[in-house]
C-alpha positions as CSV (number, residue, x, y, z in Angstrom):
1,M,16.4,24.9,-3.3
2,G,16.6,23.2,-0.1
3,L,17.5,19.6,1.3
4,Q,14.1,18.2,0.9
5,A,13.5,19.4,-2.9
6,V,17.1,17.7,-3.5
7,F,16.1,14.4,-1.8
8,F,12.0,14.8,-3.7
9,Y,13.9,15.2,-7.3
10,L,16.2,12.4,-6.5
11,F,13.6,9.5,-5.3
12,A,11.4,11.0,-8.2
13,F,14.0,10.5,-10.8
14,V,15.3,7.2,-9.6
15,A,11.6,6.0,-9.4
16,V,10.5,7.1,-12.4
17,A,14.0,5.4,-14.4
18,S,13.5,2.2,-12.2
19,A,9.8,2.0,-13.2
20,F,10.6,2.4,-16.8
21,M,13.7,-0.7,-16.4
22,V,10.8,-3.0,-15.2
23,I,8.8,-3.2,-18.8
24,S,11.8,-2.7,-20.6
25,A,14.0,-5.2,-19.1
26,R,15.0,-8.4,-20.8
27,N,15.5,-10.4,-17.8
28,P,12.1,-10.9,-15.4
29,V,14.5,-11.2,-12.4
30,H,15.9,-8.1,-13.3
31,S,12.5,-6.5,-13.7
32,V,11.7,-7.7,-9.9
33,L,14.4,-6.1,-8.9
34,F,14.3,-2.8,-10.5
35,L,10.2,-2.9,-8.8
36,I,11.6,-3.0,-5.3
37,L,13.9,-0.3,-6.3
38,T,10.8,1.6,-7.5
39,F,9.1,0.7,-4.2
40,F,12.0,2.3,-1.9
41,N,12.0,5.4,-3.8
42,S,8.1,5.5,-3.5
43,A,8.5,5.3,0.2
44,G,11.3,7.6,0.4
45,L,8.7,10.2,-1.5
46,F,6.4,9.1,1.2
47,L,8.3,10.2,4.1
48,L,9.1,13.6,2.5
49,T,5.4,14.0,2.2
50,G,4.7,13.4,6.0
51,A,3.2,9.8,5.4
52,E,5.1,7.4,6.9
53,F,2.1,4.9,7.7
54,L,2.0,4.6,3.7
55,A,6.0,4.3,3.7
56,M,6.2,1.8,6.0
57,I,3.0,0.0,4.5
58,L,5.2,0.0,0.9
59,L,7.9,-1.4,2.6
60,V,6.4,-3.9,4.6
61,V,3.9,-5.6,2.1
62,Y,4.8,-4.9,-1.3
63,V,8.7,-5.2,-1.1
64,G,8.7,-7.9,1.5
65,A,5.9,-9.6,0.4
66,V,4.4,-9.1,-3.2
67,A,7.8,-8.2,-4.9
68,V,10.0,-11.2,-3.0
69,L,7.0,-13.7,-3.8
70,F,7.7,-12.4,-7.9
71,L,11.4,-13.0,-7.1
72,F,10.8,-16.5,-6.2
73,V,8.4,-17.0,-8.7
74,V,10.2,-16.1,-11.3
75,M,13.6,-17.6,-10.4
76,M,11.7,-21.4,-9.6
77,L,9.1,-22.1,-12.6
78,D,10.4,-22.3,-15.4
79,V,8.1,-20.4,-17.8
80,D,8.7,-19.5,-21.3
81,F,8.2,-15.9,-21.5
82,T,9.1,-15.8,-25.4
83,Q,5.8,-17.3,-25.7
84,L,4.6,-15.4,-22.9
85,R,5.4,-12.3,-25.0
86,S,4.4,-13.4,-28.3
87,G,0.9,-12.4,-27.9
88,V,1.5,-8.9,-26.2
89,L,0.2,-6.9,-29.4
90,E,-3.0,-8.7,-29.0
91,Y,-3.9,-6.9,-26.0
92,A,-2.6,-3.9,-27.1
93,P,-5.8,-1.7,-27.4
94,I,-7.6,-2.8,-24.4
95,G,-4.4,-1.7,-22.5
96,A,-4.5,1.5,-24.2
97,L,-7.8,2.3,-23.5
98,V,-7.7,1.2,-19.7
99,G,-4.2,3.2,-19.7
100,L,-6.3,6.5,-21.4
101,I,-9.2,5.6,-19.0
102,L,-6.6,6.0,-15.4
103,A,-4.9,9.3,-17.4
104,A,-8.6,10.8,-17.5
105,E,-9.0,9.9,-13.8
106,L,-5.8,11.2,-12.8
107,I,-6.1,14.5,-14.6
108,I,-9.7,15.0,-12.9
109,V,-8.2,14.8,-9.7
110,L,-5.4,16.6,-9.8
111,G,-7.3,19.2,-11.9
112,G,-10.1,19.5,-9.6
113,A,-7.6,19.9,-6.4
114,T,-5.4,22.4,-8.5
115,F,-8.7,24.7,-9.2
116,A,-11.2,24.0,-6.2
117,P,-8.5,23.4,-3.2
118,E,-11.3,23.5,-0.9
119,I,-12.5,20.4,-2.1
120,A,-9.7,18.7,-0.2
121,G,-10.2,20.2,2.8
122,S,-14.0,19.1,3.0
123,G,-13.7,15.9,4.1
124,A,-16.0,14.2,6.9
125,M,-13.0,13.6,9.3
126,A,-10.3,16.7,9.3
127,I,-6.6,15.5,9.4
128,P,-5.1,16.7,12.4
129,P,-2.0,18.5,12.2
130,L,1.7,16.7,12.0
131,T,2.4,18.7,15.2
132,E,-0.4,17.5,16.9
133,R,-0.7,14.1,16.1
134,Q,1.3,11.5,14.2
135,N,-0.1,10.1,10.7
136,T,0.2,6.5,12.0
137,Q,-1.8,7.5,14.8
138,A,-4.4,9.5,13.1
139,L,-4.8,6.3,11.1
140,G,-5.0,4.2,13.5
141,D,-7.5,5.4,15.4
142,V,-10.0,6.1,12.3
143,L,-9.3,2.7,11.0
144,Y,-9.7,0.7,14.9
145,T,-12.9,3.2,15.8
146,D,-15.1,4.3,13.1
147,F,-14.2,1.7,10.6
148,I,-13.5,-1.4,12.6
149,Y,-16.0,-3.7,11.4
150,F,-15.0,-3.1,7.9
151,F,-11.8,-3.6,8.6
152,Q,-12.6,-6.9,10.0
153,I,-15.3,-7.7,7.2
154,A,-11.9,-7.0,5.1
155,G,-9.9,-9.7,6.7
156,L,-12.4,-12.4,6.6
157,I,-12.7,-12.1,2.8
158,L,-8.9,-11.9,2.3
159,L,-8.7,-15.3,4.6
160,V,-11.7,-17.1,2.2
161,A,-9.6,-16.2,-0.8
162,M,-6.3,-17.2,0.7
163,I,-8.2,-20.6,1.4
164,G,-9.9,-20.7,-2.2
165,A,-6.7,-20.3,-4.2
166,I,-5.2,-23.1,-1.6
167,V,-8.2,-25.7,-2.4
168,L,-8.3,-25.0,-6.0
169,T,-4.7,-25.2,-6.4
170,L,-4.2,-28.1,-4.6
171,R,-4.0,-31.4,-6.2
172,Q,-3.7,-35.1,-5.7
173,R,-1.0,-36.7,-7.4
174,D,0.0,-40.3,-7.5
175,N,3.8,-39.7,-7.8
176,V,4.3,-37.8,-4.7
177,K,4.7,-39.6,-1.3
178,R,2.3,-37.6,1.3
179,Q,2.3,-37.8,5.0
180,D,-0.4,-40.0,6.2
181,I,-0.9,-38.9,10.2
182,A,-3.6,-41.7,10.8
183,A,-1.6,-44.4,9.6
184,Q,1.3,-43.1,11.4
185,V,-0.5,-43.1,14.8
186,A,-2.0,-46.6,14.1
187,R,1.2,-48.1,13.7
188,G,2.4,-51.0,16.2
189,P,4.9,-53.4,16.9
190,A,3.2,-56.1,15.2
191,N,3.4,-54.2,11.8
192,S,6.4,-52.2,12.6
193,I,9.1,-54.7,13.7
194,E,10.1,-58.1,11.9
195,V,12.2,-60.6,13.7
196,V,14.5,-62.4,11.7
197,K,16.3,-65.6,13.0
198,V,20.2,-65.7,11.2
199,K,22.2,-68.3,11.4
200,P,25.7,-68.4,12.3
201,G,27.8,-67.4,9.1
202,Q,25.1,-66.1,6.9
203,G,23.6,-62.6,5.9
204,V,20.4,-60.9,6.5
């Protein structure tokens, strides 16, 4: 057993154990922390397979943004998780059906790659060997040359979705003080300064 196999089993064991703790931990903050640990070990598995781009994206996007956002939302919002978990059994059949569909898809993909390995190498664009070109460089060449328009369209869709989420969740509240830039710029000495004449011996 080589060193690479030792690290593979180590990362895989910790990833599976931490993934199980995500759904079994009673404290939601602990669940998010176990989720971050799962992402780190998954990134280590990607590095062992030579997919350093996926490992970097997993750490930057999921750990640096999504998981930290979950952590802040869970810690800042006063959510009654007991009430949320009360109706979990109602959606158990639908969840089991979705899980069976995903398991069937994984079995079909893995079975096809096992019984017909030539399918994996029959892609339209061949993957260059790691000795000739790094994984990140190869993905960048394909993404920013052949699929540049699809990449820009995906960015526009995400931008529209972000603006839509902000517009839908923004509410005008009466008891919240907001900054009015136009009123601040329009202020002058007449409506900003008040001269008070105070007689000697009296306070303001």
